[in-house]
C-alpha positions as CSV (number, residue, x, y, z in Angstrom):
1,M,-21.2,14.3,49.3
2,K,-22.9,16.3,46.5
3,G,-19.4,17.5,45.5
4,V,-18.1,14.0,45.2
5,Q,-21.2,12.9,43.2
6,F,-20.8,15.8,40.9
7,L,-17.1,15.0,40.3
8,V,-17.8,11.3,39.6
9,G,-20.6,12.3,37.2
10,F,-18.3,14.8,35.4
11,V,-15.6,12.2,35.0
12,L,-18.0,9.6,33.6
13,L,-19.4,12.2,31.2
14,A,-15.9,13.1,30.0
15,L,-15.0,9.5,29.5
16,A,-18.3,8.8,27.6
17,S,-17.7,11.8,25.4
18,K,-14.3,10.6,24.6
19,F,-15.5,7.1,23.6
20,V,-18.4,8.5,21.5
21,S,-16.1,10.8,19.5
22,A,-13.4,8.1,18.9
23,S,-14.8,6.9,15.6
24,D,-17.8,7.3,13.3
25,P,-21.1,7.1,15.2
26,S,-22.8,3.7,15.3
27,P,-25.9,3.4,13.1
28,L,-29.3,3.2,14.8
29,Q,-30.9,1.5,11.9
30,D,-30.0,-1.2,9.3
31,F,-28.6,1.4,6.8
32,C,-28.8,5.0,5.8
33,V,-28.2,5.3,2.0
34,A,-26.8,8.7,1.3
35,I,-28.6,11.0,-1.1
36,N,-28.3,14.7,-2.0
37,D,-32.0,15.4,-1.7
38,T,-32.5,18.2,0.9
39,I,-36.3,18.1,0.6
40,D,-37.3,14.6,1.6
41,G,-34.0,13.4,3.2
42,V,-33.0,13.2,6.8
43,F,-29.5,14.6,7.6
44,V,-27.3,12.0,9.3
45,N,-23.5,12.1,9.7
46,G,-22.8,14.5,6.8
47,K,-25.3,13.0,4.4
48,F,-29.1,12.9,3.8
49,C,-30.7,9.5,4.0
50,K,-32.9,7.9,1.4
51,D,-36.1,6.3,2.5
52,P,-35.0,2.7,3.3
53,K,-38.0,1.3,1.3
54,L,-36.5,3.0,-1.8
55,A,-33.0,1.5,-1.4
56,T,-31.7,-1.0,-4.0
57,A,-28.7,-3.3,-4.3
58,E,-27.0,-0.7,-6.5
59,D,-26.7,1.6,-3.4
60,F,-24.3,-0.9,-1.9
61,F,-22.3,-1.7,-5.1
62,L,-19.2,-0.4,-6.8
63,P,-17.5,-2.1,-9.8
64,G,-14.1,-1.5,-11.2
65,L,-11.5,-2.0,-8.4
66,N,-9.9,-4.7,-10.6
67,I,-8.9,-2.0,-13.1
68,P,-5.3,-0.6,-12.5
69,G,-5.1,3.1,-11.7
70,N,-3.1,5.4,-13.9
71,T,0.3,6.0,-12.3
72,S,1.7,8.3,-15.0
73,N,2.0,11.3,-12.7
74,Q,4.7,13.0,-10.7
75,V,4.5,10.7,-7.7
76,G,3.9,7.5,-9.7
77,S,0.8,6.3,-7.8
78,M,-2.9,6.3,-8.0
79,V,-5.5,5.9,-5.2
80,T,-8.9,4.6,-6.3
81,P,-11.4,5.2,-3.4
82,A,-14.5,3.2,-2.4
83,N,-16.0,5.4,0.2
84,V,-19.3,7.0,0.8
85,Q,-18.9,9.3,-2.2
86,Q,-18.8,6.2,-4.5
87,I,-21.0,3.8,-2.5
88,P,-24.0,5.7,-0.9
89,G,-24.9,2.7,1.2
90,L,-21.7,3.1,3.3
91,N,-23.2,6.2,5.0
92,T,-23.1,5.7,8.8
93,L,-21.4,2.3,8.5
94,G,-17.9,3.5,9.5
95,I,-15.8,1.7,6.9
96,S,-14.3,2.3,3.4
97,L,-11.8,0.9,1.0
98,V,-9.1,2.1,-1.4
99,R,-7.0,0.5,-4.2
100,I,-3.5,1.9,-4.5
101,D,-1.4,1.3,-7.6
102,Y,2.3,2.1,-7.7
103,A,4.6,2.5,-10.7
104,P,7.9,0.5,-10.7
105,Y,11.1,1.9,-9.4
106,G,9.8,4.5,-6.9
107,G,6.0,4.8,-7.2
108,L,5.1,6.7,-4.1
109,N,1.9,7.3,-2.1
110,P,3.4,10.5,-0.4
111,P,3.4,11.2,3.3
112,H,-0.2,11.9,4.3
113,T,-2.6,11.5,7.2
114,H,-6.2,10.4,7.5
115,P,-7.8,12.6,10.2
116,R,-10.8,10.3,10.8
117,A,-9.5,6.8,10.3
118,T,-7.1,4.0,11.1
119,E,-5.8,2.2,7.9
120,I,-5.0,-1.5,7.4
121,L,-3.0,-2.1,4.2
122,H,-2.8,-5.5,2.4
123,V,-0.2,-5.9,-0.4
124,V,-1.4,-7.9,-3.4
125,D,1.6,-7.4,-5.8
126,G,5.0,-5.9,-5.6
127,T,7.4,-4.8,-2.9
128,L,6.6,-1.8,-0.7
129,S,8.5,0.1,1.9
130,V,6.0,1.6,4.2
131,G,6.0,3.5,7.5
132,F,4.4,5.9,9.9
133,V,5.7,8.6,12.3
134,T,4.4,9.1,15.8
135,S,3.4,12.4,17.3
136,N,5.7,15.0,19.0
137,T,8.0,14.8,20.7
138,D,9.2,11.3,19.9
139,N,8.5,11.5,16.1
140,R,9.4,7.8,16.0
141,L,9.4,6.1,12.6
142,F,7.9,2.6,12.3
143,T,8.9,1.1,9.0
144,K,8.7,-2.2,7.2
145,V,9.3,-3.8,3.8
146,L,6.1,-5.6,2.7
147,Y,5.6,-8.4,0.1
148,P,2.5,-9.9,-1.4
149,G,0.2,-11.2,1.4
150,D,1.7,-8.9,4.0
151,V,-0.4,-6.5,6.1
152,F,0.5,-3.3,7.9
153,V,-1.5,-0.9,10.1
154,F,-1.3,2.9,10.2
155,P,-2.9,4.3,13.3
156,E,-5.5,7.1,13.0
157,G,-4.0,10.5,12.4
158,M,-0.4,9.3,12.0
159,I,1.6,10.6,9.0
160,H,2.4,7.6,6.8
161,F,3.6,6.6,3.3
162,Q,4.1,3.7,0.9
163,F,7.0,3.5,-1.6
164,N,7.5,0.9,-4.4
165,I,11.1,-0.3,-4.1
166,G,10.6,-3.1,-6.7
167,S,11.1,-3.2,-10.5
168,T,7.5,-4.2,-11.2
169,N,4.1,-2.5,-10.6
170,A,2.8,-2.9,-7.1
171,V,-0.9,-3.1,-5.9
172,A,-2.3,-2.8,-2.4
173,F,-5.8,-2.6,-1.0
174,A,-6.5,-0.7,2.3
175,A,-9.5,-0.6,4.6
176,L,-10.2,2.5,6.7
177,S,-12.3,2.8,9.8
178,S,-14.5,5.6,8.4
179,Q,-17.0,6.0,5.7
180,N,-15.2,9.2,4.7
181,P,-11.6,9.1,6.2
182,G,-10.4,12.2,4.6
183,V,-6.8,12.6,3.5
184,I,-4.2,15.4,4.0
185,T,-1.1,15.0,1.8
186,I,1.5,16.9,3.8
187,A,3.5,18.5,0.9
188,N,0.4,19.6,-1.0
189,A,-1.3,21.0,2.2
190,V,1.8,22.9,3.3
191,F,3.2,24.2,0.0
192,G,0.0,24.1,-2.1
193,S,-2.6,25.8,0.2
194,D,-5.0,28.3,-1.3
195,P,-4.2,31.0,-0.5
196,A,-0.5,30.3,0.0
197,I,1.0,30.3,3.5
198,N,3.3,33.2,4.1
199,P,6.8,32.1,2.8
200,D,8.3,33.6,6.0
201,V,6.4,31.1,8.0
202,L,7.5,28.1,6.0
203,A,11.1,29.2,5.6
204,K,11.4,29.4,9.4
205,A,9.5,26.2,10.0
206,F,11.5,24.1,7.5
207,Q,14.8,26.1,8.0
208,L,14.9,26.8,4.2
209,D,15.8,29.7,2.1
210,Q,12.7,31.7,1.2
211,N,13.4,31.4,-2.5
212,I,13.3,27.6,-2.2
213,V,10.0,27.9,-0.3
214,K,8.5,30.1,-3.1
215,Q,9.7,27.6,-5.7
216,L,8.0,24.7,-3.9
217,Q,4.8,26.7,-3.4
218,S,4.6,27.5,-7.1
219,R,5.1,23.8,-8.0
220,F,2.6,22.4,-5.5
221,W,0.0,25.2,-6.0
222,W,-0.2,24.4,-9.7
223,D,-0.6,20.7,-8.8
224,N,-3.6,21.5,-6.6
225,N,-5.3,24.0,-8.9
């Protein structure tokens, strides 16, 4: 009997642990404005908290998402974030926002993943081809062409992208289910790591000539540094 009770308790604990770690922790107070003060602050979820009595409206405010991002770069896109780094009041609230601008004729938000967040994208202007790829072993691609007013969801952790297939600038806004979702751009992480991954590893993984791998590493390393 005790063995059964132990097993049931263990299963419930495992399930509870899974649910607890599924997203950012729920706040246990109205808000926890992030500060860098290590003397008087209380460390919560990666940030120190300001005394709530000292909080102001500015802690919950960010201007400027109406301003287009500069897309004159190699990929032709710019992501303007509104997460806990820009809005201290987002700390512990489990949500953030980005504006994404895309240059005409191929502006690309390259394949990337958010390790801590699901993303929901809303197209404001332009025409985007978007998609995400499921995990091994299916590696199934879900893709769709989006127009102004359309919405698409990228599940947490899935590699995804957006590509401007129109002749005009495109703009989208995306909400993410984390105050600090993180981003791993696949090409930059693989070919631009510091220090560099052994070219033998990448040549075998991607089935490429080692000279091509070294060329890619030199390009992406300079992009990242």
